[in-house]
PyMOL Python script that loads the backbone (N, CA, C, O; Angstrom):
from pymol import cmd

cmd.read_pdbstr("""\
ATOM      1  N   UNK A   1       0.837  -1.203  -0.030  1.00  0.00           N
ATOM      2  CA  UNK A   1      -0.001   0.026  -0.006  1.00  0.00           C
ATOM      3  C   UNK A   1       0.862   1.267  -0.019  1.00  0.00           C
ATOM      4  O   UNK A   1       0.471   2.292  -0.578  1.00  0.00           O
ATOM      5  N   UNK A   2       2.049   1.186   0.598  1.00  0.00           N
ATOM      6  CA  UNK A   2       2.916   2.340   0.685  1.00  0.00           C
ATOM      7  C   UNK A   2       3.420   2.775  -0.711  1.00  0.00           C
ATOM      8  O   UNK A   2       3.467   3.965  -1.022  1.00  0.00           O
ATOM      9  N   UNK A   3       3.774   1.834  -1.494  1.00  0.00           N
ATOM     10  CA  UNK A   3       4.293   2.143  -2.861  1.00  0.00           C
ATOM     11  C   UNK A   3       3.167   2.723  -3.716  1.00  0.00           C
ATOM     12  O   UNK A   3       3.398   3.651  -4.491  1.00  0.00           O
ATOM     13  N   UNK A   4       1.999   2.208  -3.589  1.00  0.00           N
ATOM     14  CA  UNK A   4       0.834   2.732  -4.323  1.00  0.00           C
ATOM     15  C   UNK A   4       0.547   4.188  -3.918  1.00  0.00           C
ATOM     16  O   UNK A   4       0.325   5.059  -4.760  1.00  0.00           O
ATOM     17  N   UNK A   5       0.562   4.414  -2.598  1.00  0.00           N
ATOM     18  CA  UNK A   5       0.344   5.790  -2.157  1.00  0.00           C
ATOM     19  C   UNK A   5       1.401   6.753  -2.644  1.00  0.00           C
ATOM     20  O   UNK A   5       1.095   7.872  -3.058  1.00  0.00           O
ATOM     21  N   UNK A   6       2.633   6.320  -2.594  1.00  0.00           N
ATOM     22  CA  UNK A   6       3.699   7.162  -3.102  1.00  0.00           C
ATOM     23  C   UNK A   6       3.568   7.446  -4.563  1.00  0.00           C
ATOM     24  O   UNK A   6       3.761   8.576  -5.011  1.00  0.00           O
ATOM     25  N   UNK A   7       3.235   6.402  -5.321  1.00  0.00           N
ATOM     26  CA  UNK A   7       3.047   6.580  -6.769  1.00  0.00           C
ATOM     27  C   UNK A   7       1.880   7.541  -7.083  1.00  0.00           C
ATOM     28  O   UNK A   7       1.960   8.349  -8.008  1.00  0.00           O
ATOM     29  N   UNK A   8       0.801   7.433  -6.294  1.00  0.00           N
ATOM     30  CA  UNK A   8      -0.341   8.345  -6.525  1.00  0.00           C
ATOM     31  C   UNK A   8       0.068   9.788  -6.193  1.00  0.00           C
ATOM     32  O   UNK A   8      -0.315  10.700  -6.926  1.00  0.00           O
ATOM     33  N   UNK A   9       0.809  10.019  -5.147  1.00  0.00           N
ATOM     34  CA  UNK A   9       1.246  11.382  -4.813  1.00  0.00           C
ATOM     35  C   UNK A   9       2.149  11.934  -5.891  1.00  0.00           C
ATOM     36  O   UNK A   9       2.006  13.101  -6.256  1.00  0.00           O
ATOM     37  N   UNK A  10       3.069  11.153  -6.415  1.00  0.00           N
ATOM     38  CA  UNK A  10       3.947  11.578  -7.473  1.00  0.00           C
ATOM     39  C   UNK A  10       3.169  11.922  -8.728  1.00  0.00           C
ATOM     40  O   UNK A  10       3.398  12.975  -9.323  1.00  0.00           O
ATOM     41  N   UNK A  11       2.269  11.074  -9.139  1.00  0.00           N
ATOM     42  CA  UNK A  11       1.418  11.343 -10.288  1.00  0.00           C
ATOM     43  C   UNK A  11       0.613  12.588 -10.076  1.00  0.00           C
ATOM     44  O   UNK A  11       0.525  13.415 -10.983  1.00  0.00           O
ATOM     45  N   UNK A  12       0.011  12.764  -8.900  1.00  0.00           N
ATOM     46  CA  UNK A  12      -0.792  13.949  -8.521  1.00  0.00           C
ATOM     47  C   UNK A  12       0.058  15.223  -8.754  1.00  0.00           C
ATOM     48  O   UNK A  12      -0.385  16.170  -9.405  1.00  0.00           O
ATOM     49  N   UNK A  13       1.295  15.214  -8.200  1.00  0.00           N
ATOM     50  CA  UNK A  13       2.162  16.369  -8.310  1.00  0.00           C
ATOM     51  C   UNK A  13       2.642  16.629  -9.733  1.00  0.00           C
ATOM     52  O   UNK A  13       2.793  17.784 -10.129  1.00  0.00           O
ATOM     53  N   UNK A  14       2.878  15.600 -10.487  1.00  0.00           N
ATOM     54  CA  UNK A  14       3.264  15.765 -11.897  1.00  0.00           C
ATOM     55  C   UNK A  14       2.144  16.424 -12.679  1.00  0.00           C
ATOM     56  O   UNK A  14       2.399  17.292 -13.513  1.00  0.00           O
ATOM     57  N   UNK A  15       0.932  16.033 -12.426  1.00  0.00           N
ATOM     58  CA  UNK A  15      -0.237  16.641 -13.080  1.00  0.00           C
ATOM     59  C   UNK A  15      -0.336  18.107 -12.664  1.00  0.00           C
ATOM     60  O   UNK A  15      -0.695  18.963 -13.472  1.00  0.00           O
ATOM     61  N   UNK A  16      -0.019  18.390 -11.412  1.00  0.00           N
ATOM     62  CA  UNK A  16      -0.003  19.798 -10.950  1.00  0.00           C
ATOM     63  C   UNK A  16       1.043  20.643 -11.648  1.00  0.00           C
ATOM     64  O   UNK A  16       0.801  21.793 -12.015  1.00  0.00           O
ATOM     65  N   UNK A  17       2.205  20.047 -11.821  1.00  0.00           N
ATOM     66  CA  UNK A  17       3.267  20.753 -12.573  1.00  0.00           C
ATOM     67  C   UNK A  17       2.868  20.995 -14.016  1.00  0.00           C
ATOM     68  O   UNK A  17       3.158  22.057 -14.567  1.00  0.00           O
ATOM     69  N   UNK A  18       2.210  20.032 -14.634  1.00  0.00           N
ATOM     70  CA  UNK A  18       1.748  20.225 -16.016  1.00  0.00           C
ATOM     71  C   UNK A  18       0.713  21.374 -16.078  1.00  0.00           C
ATOM     72  O   UNK A  18       0.725  22.171 -17.016  1.00  0.00           O
ATOM     73  N   UNK A  19      -0.180  21.448 -15.071  1.00  0.00           N
ATOM     74  CA  UNK A  19      -1.139  22.526 -15.070  1.00  0.00           C
ATOM     75  C   UNK A  19      -0.457  23.866 -14.910  1.00  0.00           C
ATOM     76  O   UNK A  19      -0.864  24.847 -15.533  1.00  0.00           O
ATOM     77  N   UNK A  20       0.599  23.926 -14.064  1.00  0.00           N
ATOM     78  CA  UNK A  20       1.302  25.185 -13.867  1.00  0.00           C
ATOM     79  C   UNK A  20       2.049  25.585 -15.109  1.00  0.00           C
ATOM     80  O   UNK A  20       2.170  26.774 -15.406  1.00  0.00           O
ATOM     81  N   UNK A  21       2.569  24.580 -15.867  1.00  0.00           N
ATOM     82  CA  UNK A  21       3.270  24.861 -17.151  1.00  0.00           C
ATOM     83  C   UNK A  21       2.271  25.419 -18.128  1.00  0.00           C
ATOM     84  O   UNK A  21       2.570  26.384 -18.831  1.00  0.00           O
ATOM     85  N   UNK A  22       1.098  24.840 -18.189  1.00  0.00           N
ATOM     86  CA  UNK A  22       0.083  25.319 -19.177  1.00  0.00           C
ATOM     87  C   UNK A  22      -0.360  26.729 -18.858  1.00  0.00           C
ATOM     88  O   UNK A  22      -0.709  27.481 -19.768  1.00  0.00           O
ATOM     89  N   UNK A  23      -0.357  27.109 -17.592  1.00  0.00           N
ATOM     90  CA  UNK A  23      -0.748  28.448 -17.178  1.00  0.00           C
ATOM     91  C   UNK A  23       0.399  29.483 -17.306  1.00  0.00           C
ATOM     92  O   UNK A  23       0.195  30.681 -17.108  1.00  0.00           O
ATOM     93  N   UNK A  24       1.573  28.999 -17.632  1.00  0.00           N
ATOM     94  CA  UNK A  24       2.707  29.871 -17.793  1.00  0.00           C
ATOM     95  C   UNK A  24       3.364  30.333 -16.509  1.00  0.00           C
ATOM     96  O   UNK A  24       4.034  31.366 -16.498  1.00  0.00           O
ATOM     97  N   UNK A  25       3.186  29.588 -15.423  1.00  0.00           N
ATOM     98  CA  UNK A  25       3.734  30.032 -14.151  1.00  0.00           C
ATOM     99  C   UNK A  25       5.247  29.847 -14.052  1.00  0.00           C
ATOM    100  O   UNK A  25       5.849  30.385 -13.123  1.00  0.00           O
ATOM    101  N   UNK A  26       5.873  29.135 -14.935  1.00  0.00           N
ATOM    102  CA  UNK A  26       7.302  28.923 -14.905  1.00  0.00           C
ATOM    103  C   UNK A  26       8.067  29.907 -15.795  1.00  0.00           C
ATOM    104  O   UNK A  26       9.297  29.873 -15.818  1.00  0.00           O
ATOM    105  N   UNK A  27       7.395  30.749 -16.501  1.00  0.00           N
ATOM    106  CA  UNK A  27       8.061  31.732 -17.373  1.00  0.00           C
ATOM    107  C   UNK A  27       8.548  32.899 -16.484  1.00  0.00           C
ATOM    108  O   UNK A  27       7.959  33.205 -15.447  1.00  0.00           O
ATOM    109  N   UNK A  28       9.594  33.504 -16.913  1.00  0.00           N
ATOM    110  CA  UNK A  28      10.131  34.628 -16.145  1.00  0.00           C
ATOM    111  C   UNK A  28       9.559  35.945 -16.670  1.00  0.00           C
ATOM    112  O   UNK A  28       9.882  36.393 -17.771  1.00  0.00           O
ATOM    113  N   UNK A  29       8.714  36.537 -15.860  1.00  0.00           N
ATOM    114  CA  UNK A  29       8.170  37.865 -16.136  1.00  0.00           C
ATOM    115  C   UNK A  29       8.352  38.770 -14.930  1.00  0.00           C
ATOM    116  O   UNK A  29       7.415  39.025 -14.173  1.00  0.00           O
ATOM    117  N   UNK A  30       9.545  39.236 -14.774  1.00  0.00           N
ATOM    118  CA  UNK A  30       9.822  40.113 -13.610  1.00  0.00           C
ATOM    119  C   UNK A  30      10.163  39.321 -12.384  1.00  0.00           C
ATOM    120  O   UNK A  30      10.445  38.124 -12.433  1.00  0.00           O
ATOM    121  N   UNK A  31      10.127  40.047 -11.259  1.00  0.00           N
ATOM    122  CA  UNK A  31      10.513  39.415 -10.004  1.00  0.00           C
ATOM    123  C   UNK A  31       9.460  38.486  -9.504  1.00  0.00           C
ATOM    124  O   UNK A  31       8.281  38.649  -9.820  1.00  0.00           O
ATOM    125  N   UNK A  32       9.859  37.515  -8.731  1.00  0.00           N
ATOM    126  CA  UNK A  32       8.961  36.587  -8.062  1.00  0.00           C
ATOM    127  C   UNK A  32       8.327  37.285  -6.867  1.00  0.00           C
ATOM    128  O   UNK A  32       9.021  37.736  -5.956  1.00  0.00           O
ATOM    129  N   UNK A  33       7.018  37.366  -6.880  1.00  0.00           N
ATOM    130  CA  UNK A  33       6.370  38.010  -5.735  1.00  0.00           C
ATOM    131  C   UNK A  33       5.702  36.897  -4.872  1.00  0.00           C
ATOM    132  O   UNK A  33       5.636  35.734  -5.271  1.00  0.00           O
ATOM    133  N   UNK A  34       5.233  37.290  -3.726  1.00  0.00           N
ATOM    134  CA  UNK A  34       4.549  36.385  -2.840  1.00  0.00           C
ATOM    135  C   UNK A  34       3.380  35.717  -3.526  1.00  0.00           C
ATOM    136  O   UNK A  34       3.205  34.504  -3.406  1.00  0.00           O
ATOM    137  N   UNK A  35       2.578  36.482  -4.241  1.00  0.00           N
ATOM    138  CA  UNK A  35       1.365  35.979  -4.949  1.00  0.00           C
ATOM    139  C   UNK A  35       1.804  35.020  -6.047  1.00  0.00           C
ATOM    140  O   UNK A  35       1.188  33.962  -6.181  1.00  0.00           O
ATOM    141  N   UNK A  36       2.811  35.313  -6.828  1.00  0.00           N
ATOM    142  CA  UNK A  36       3.247  34.454  -7.933  1.00  0.00           C
ATOM    143  C   UNK A  36       3.705  33.119  -7.417  1.00  0.00           C
ATOM    144  O   UNK A  36       3.295  32.079  -7.932  1.00  0.00           O
ATOM    145  N   UNK A  37       4.547  33.127  -6.411  1.00  0.00           N
ATOM    146  CA  UNK A  37       5.111  31.905  -5.855  1.00  0.00           C
ATOM    147  C   UNK A  37       3.979  31.114  -5.202  1.00  0.00           C
ATOM    148  O   UNK A  37       3.916  29.895  -5.362  1.00  0.00           O
ATOM    149  N   UNK A  38       3.090  31.777  -4.475  1.00  0.00           N
ATOM    150  CA  UNK A  38       1.981  31.082  -3.811  1.00  0.00           C
ATOM    151  C   UNK A  38       1.056  30.427  -4.832  1.00  0.00           C
ATOM    152  O   UNK A  38       0.624  29.287  -4.657  1.00  0.00           O
ATOM    153  N   UNK A  39       0.756  31.170  -5.906  1.00  0.00           N
ATOM    154  CA  UNK A  39      -0.111  30.597  -6.944  1.00  0.00           C
ATOM    155  C   UNK A  39       0.507  29.352  -7.574  1.00  0.00           C
ATOM    156  O   UNK A  39      -0.186  28.368  -7.833  1.00  0.00           O
ATOM    157  N   UNK A  40       1.815  29.403  -7.819  1.00  0.00           N
ATOM    158  CA  UNK A  40       2.511  28.280  -8.423  1.00  0.00           C
ATOM    159  C   UNK A  40       2.417  27.066  -7.479  1.00  0.00           C
ATOM    160  O   UNK A  40       2.085  25.963  -7.913  1.00  0.00           O
ATOM    161  N   UNK A  41       2.711  27.279  -6.189  1.00  0.00           N
ATOM    162  CA  UNK A  41       2.657  26.168  -5.239  1.00  0.00           C
ATOM    163  C   UNK A  41       1.282  25.553  -5.085  1.00  0.00           C
ATOM    164  O   UNK A  41       1.126  24.333  -5.060  1.00  0.00           O
ATOM    165  N   UNK A  42       0.273  26.433  -4.979  1.00  0.00           N
ATOM    166  CA  UNK A  42      -1.112  25.916  -4.824  1.00  0.00           C
ATOM    167  C   UNK A  42      -1.562  25.229  -6.098  1.00  0.00           C
ATOM    168  O   UNK A  42      -2.274  24.227  -6.019  1.00  0.00           O
ATOM    169  N   UNK A  43      -1.192  25.706  -7.237  1.00  0.00           N
ATOM    170  CA  UNK A  43      -1.587  24.997  -8.499  1.00  0.00           C
ATOM    171  C   UNK A  43      -0.957  23.642  -8.525  1.00  0.00           C
ATOM    172  O   UNK A  43      -1.624  22.676  -8.898  1.00  0.00           O
ATOM    173  N   UNK A  44       0.291  23.512  -8.150  1.00  0.00           N
ATOM    174  CA  UNK A  44       0.966  22.211  -8.156  1.00  0.00           C
ATOM    175  C   UNK A  44       0.299  21.306  -7.131  1.00  0.00           C
ATOM    176  O   UNK A  44       0.048  20.139  -7.433  1.00  0.00           O
ATOM    177  N   UNK A  45       0.006  21.788  -5.947  1.00  0.00           N
ATOM    178  CA  UNK A  45      -0.590  20.962  -4.907  1.00  0.00           C
ATOM    179  C   UNK A  45      -2.006  20.544  -5.269  1.00  0.00           C
ATOM    180  O   UNK A  45      -2.432  19.440  -4.931  1.00  0.00           O
ATOM    181  N   UNK A  46      -2.746  21.423  -5.958  1.00  0.00           N
ATOM    182  CA  UNK A  46      -4.119  21.108  -6.307  1.00  0.00           C
ATOM    183  C   UNK A  46      -4.175  20.028  -7.403  1.00  0.00           C
ATOM    184  O   UNK A  46      -5.195  19.361  -7.577  1.00  0.00           O
ATOM    185  N   UNK A  47      -3.056  19.867  -8.142  1.00  0.00           N
ATOM    186  CA  UNK A  47      -2.931  18.776  -9.116  1.00  0.00           C
ATOM    187  C   UNK A  47      -4.112  18.657 -10.051  1.00  0.00           C
ATOM    188  O   UNK A  47      -4.488  19.632 -10.702  1.00  0.00           O
ATOM    189  N   UNK A  48      -4.713  17.461 -10.129  1.00  0.00           N
ATOM    190  CA  UNK A  48      -5.773  17.209 -11.116  1.00  0.00           C
ATOM    191  C   UNK A  48      -7.040  18.060 -10.923  1.00  0.00           C
ATOM    192  O   UNK A  48      -7.849  18.201 -11.840  1.00  0.00           O
ATOM    193  N   UNK A  49      -7.197  18.627  -9.708  1.00  0.00           N
ATOM    194  CA  UNK A  49      -8.377  19.497  -9.523  1.00  0.00           C
ATOM    195  C   UNK A  49      -8.369  20.691 -10.451  1.00  0.00           C
ATOM    196  O   UNK A  49      -9.418  21.273 -10.728  1.00  0.00           O
ATOM    197  N   UNK A  50      -7.192  21.063 -10.936  1.00  0.00           N
ATOM    198  CA  UNK A  50      -7.082  22.201 -11.858  1.00  0.00           C
ATOM    199  C   UNK A  50      -7.846  21.893 -13.182  1.00  0.00           C
ATOM    200  O   UNK A  50      -8.335  22.804 -13.849  1.00  0.00           O
ATOM    201  N   UNK A  51      -7.931  20.625 -13.531  1.00  0.00           N
ATOM    202  CA  UNK A  51      -8.594  20.262 -14.779  1.00  0.00           C
ATOM    203  C   UNK A  51     -10.083  20.036 -14.712  1.00  0.00           C
ATOM    204  O   UNK A  51     -10.731  19.717 -15.709  1.00  0.00           O
ATOM    205  N   UNK A  52     -10.644  20.217 -13.442  1.00  0.00           N
ATOM    206  CA  UNK A  52     -12.074  20.120 -13.267  1.00  0.00           C
ATOM    207  C   UNK A  52     -12.657  21.490 -12.854  1.00  0.00           C
ATOM    208  O   UNK A  52     -13.771  21.578 -12.337  1.00  0.00           O
ATOM    209  N   UNK A  53     -11.873  22.545 -13.097  1.00  0.00           N
ATOM    210  CA  UNK A  53     -12.378  23.890 -12.892  1.00  0.00           C
ATOM    211  C   UNK A  53     -11.831  24.626 -11.683  1.00  0.00           C
ATOM    212  O   UNK A  53     -12.101  25.819 -11.540  1.00  0.00           O
ATOM    213  N   UNK A  54     -11.072  23.974 -10.800  1.00  0.00           N
ATOM    214  CA  UNK A  54     -10.508  24.663  -9.662  1.00  0.00           C
ATOM    215  C   UNK A  54      -9.349  25.531 -10.142  1.00  0.00           C
ATOM    216  O   UNK A  54      -8.422  25.031 -10.780  1.00  0.00           O
ATOM    217  N   UNK A  55      -9.394  26.779  -9.850  1.00  0.00           N
ATOM    218  CA  UNK A  55      -8.338  27.747 -10.208  1.00  0.00           C
ATOM    219  C   UNK A  55      -7.849  28.475  -8.978  1.00  0.00           C
ATOM    220  O   UNK A  55      -8.231  29.626  -8.767  1.00  0.00           O
ATOM    221  N   UNK A  56      -7.020  27.856  -8.157  1.00  0.00           N
ATOM    222  CA  UNK A  56      -6.576  28.415  -6.905  1.00  0.00           C
ATOM    223  C   UNK A  56      -5.734  29.707  -7.127  1.00  0.00           C
ATOM    224  O   UNK A  56      -4.844  29.752  -7.977  1.00  0.00           O
ATOM    225  N   UNK A  57      -6.042  30.701  -6.362  1.00  0.00           N
ATOM    226  CA  UNK A  57      -5.268  31.931  -6.410  1.00  0.00           C
ATOM    227  C   UNK A  57      -5.003  32.386  -4.978  1.00  0.00           C
ATOM    228  O   UNK A  57      -5.855  32.210  -4.108  1.00  0.00           O
ATOM    229  N   UNK A  58      -3.868  32.951  -4.733  1.00  0.00           N
ATOM    230  CA  UNK A  58      -3.466  33.447  -3.432  1.00  0.00           C
ATOM    231  C   UNK A  58      -3.218  34.964  -3.559  1.00  0.00           C
ATOM    232  O   UNK A  58      -2.534  35.423  -4.473  1.00  0.00           O
ATOM    233  N   UNK A  59      -3.760  35.677  -2.670  1.00  0.00           N
ATOM    234  CA  UNK A  59      -3.505  37.133  -2.660  1.00  0.00           C
ATOM    235  C   UNK A  59      -2.767  37.433  -1.311  1.00  0.00           C
ATOM    236  O   UNK A  59      -3.287  37.195  -0.220  1.00  0.00           O
ATOM    237  N   UNK A  60      -1.573  37.951  -1.456  1.00  0.00           N
ATOM    238  CA  UNK A  60      -0.839  38.275  -0.203  1.00  0.00           C
ATOM    239  C   UNK A  60      -0.008  39.533  -0.434  1.00  0.00           C
ATOM    240  O   UNK A  60       0.286  39.931  -1.561  1.00  0.00           O
ATOM    241  N   UNK A  61       0.333  40.102   0.638  1.00  0.00           N
ATOM    242  CA  UNK A  61       1.164  41.307   0.586  1.00  0.00           C
ATOM    243  C   UNK A  61       2.359  41.099   1.605  1.00  0.00           C
ATOM    244  O   UNK A  61       2.222  40.499   2.671  1.00  0.00           O
ATOM    245  N   UNK A  62       3.472  41.626   1.189  1.00  0.00           N
ATOM    246  CA  UNK A  62       4.631  41.543   2.089  1.00  0.00           C
ATOM    247  C   UNK A  62       4.836  42.929   2.687  1.00  0.00           C
ATOM    248  O   UNK A  62       4.573  43.946   2.045  1.00  0.00           O
ATOM    249  N   UNK A  63       5.298  42.947   3.899  1.00  0.00           N
ATOM    250  CA  UNK A  63       5.550  44.268   4.547  1.00  0.00           C
ATOM    251  C   UNK A  63       6.669  45.029   3.806  1.00  0.00           C
ATOM    252  O   UNK A  63       7.659  44.450   3.359  1.00  0.00           O
ATOM    253  N   UNK A  64       6.466  46.323   3.703  1.00  0.00           N
ATOM    254  CA  UNK A  64       7.445  47.171   3.073  1.00  0.00           C
ATOM    255  C   UNK A  64       8.516  47.551   4.147  1.00  0.00           C
ATOM    256  O   UNK A  64       8.187  47.775   5.312  1.00  0.00           O
ATOM    257  N   UNK A  65       9.783  47.612   3.722  1.00  0.00           N
ATOM    258  CA  UNK A  65      10.833  47.993   4.632  1.00  0.00           C
ATOM    259  C   UNK A  65      10.673  49.434   5.113  1.00  0.00           C
ATOM    260  O   UNK A  65      10.201  50.305   4.382  1.00  0.00           O
ATOM    261  N   UNK A  66      11.072  49.657   6.342  1.00  0.00           N
ATOM    262  CA  UNK A  66      10.998  51.017   6.860  1.00  0.00           C
ATOM    263  C   UNK A  66      12.160  51.822   6.294  1.00  0.00           C
ATOM    264  O   UNK A  66      13.187  51.265   5.905  1.00  0.00           O
ATOM    265  N   UNK A  67      11.986  53.116   6.253  1.00  0.00           N
ATOM    266  CA  UNK A  67      12.998  53.994   5.638  1.00  0.00           C
ATOM    267  C   UNK A  67      13.915  54.504   6.684  1.00  0.00           C
ATOM    268  O   UNK A  67      14.838  55.259   6.381  1.00  0.00           O
TER     269      UNK A  67
END
""", "prot")
cmd.dss("prot")
cmd.show_as("cartoon", "prot")
cmd.util.cbc("prot")
cmd.orient("prot")
């Protein structure tokens, strides 16, 4: 059962990477922001759910440095 579970997790994550590739999350368009990195991670973790209409998005802000 352990090998089957591991295989399912790997297949799940590979499908998530494919979804992120199709959405262009691996292309370089400027600096990596919190939202961009978070969207990439959530898309990969959501895996096959991306193909049934789930479109996870994360909105976050990082604190600005004091002057």
